[in-house]
C-alpha positions as a printed NumPy array, in Angstrom:
array([[ 49.063,  44.413,  -4.242],
       [ 48.296,  44.811,  -7.963],
       [ 46.327,  47.584,  -9.633],
       [ 43.033,  45.711,  -9.74 ],
       [ 43.143,  44.972,  -6.043],
       [ 43.918,  48.661,  -5.401],
       [ 40.989,  49.71 ,  -7.51 ],
       [ 38.734,  47.211,  -5.666],
       [ 39.967,  48.589,  -2.309],
       [ 39.396,  52.206,  -3.249],
       [ 35.94 ,  51.412,  -4.795],
       [ 34.873,  49.677,  -1.586],
       [ 35.972,  52.66 ,   0.412],
       [ 34.013,  55.083,  -1.826],
       [ 30.912,  52.917,  -1.125],
       [ 31.711,  52.61 ,   2.621],
       [ 30.867,  48.883,   2.802],
       [ 33.862,  46.836,   3.965],
       [ 34.477,  44.229,   6.62 ],
       [ 36.886,  45.342,   9.341],
       [ 39.046,  42.367,   8.921],
       [ 39.434,  42.863,   5.191],
       [ 40.214,  46.579,   5.791],
       [ 42.945,  45.646,   8.323],
       [ 44.394,  43.078,   5.897],
       [ 44.509,  45.692,   3.098],
       [ 46.286,  48.273,   5.221],
       [ 49.437,  46.226,   5.312],
       [ 49.577,  45.636,   1.531],
       [ 48.549,  48.9  ,  -0.073],
       [ 50.93 ,  51.492,  -1.519],
       [ 49.691,  54.991,  -0.46 ],
       [ 50.764,  56.549,  -3.822],
       [ 48.7  ,  53.974,  -5.703],
       [ 45.755,  54.604,  -3.582],
       [ 45.929,  58.305,  -3.949],
       [ 46.345,  58.011,  -7.763],
       [ 43.379,  55.549,  -8.027],
       [ 41.238,  57.733,  -5.748],
       [ 41.879,  60.841,  -7.724],
       [ 41.08 ,  59.08 , -10.962],
       [ 37.884,  57.653,  -9.4  ],
       [ 36.833,  61.135,  -8.217],
       [ 37.547,  62.673, -11.638],
       [ 35.489,  60.017, -13.343],
       [ 32.572,  60.458, -10.907],
       [ 32.611,  64.205, -11.277],
       [ 32.828,  63.928, -15.052],
       [ 29.857,  61.523, -15.   ],
       [ 27.802,  63.962, -12.955],
       [ 28.679,  66.882, -15.238],
       [ 27.561,  64.76 , -18.268],
       [ 24.369,  63.73 , -16.531],
       [ 23.546,  67.336, -15.627],
       [ 24.22 ,  68.511, -19.16 ],
       [ 22.011,  65.69 , -20.548],
       [ 19.099,  66.404, -18.177],
       [ 19.357,  70.157, -18.545],
       [ 19.848,  70.053, -22.326]])
């Protein structure tokens, strides 16, 4: 599984919309370390965007 597919898999899991058959197919192909790294990066970007949004609204 390449990086773009891992990002897609993590993004769908953040949203929570995924077919069960696609989820099962991805389980066999993903590297847990890649998923953790992409998930941490996604969370950091999300939190950073929220902080910037709050600063912009409050400022």
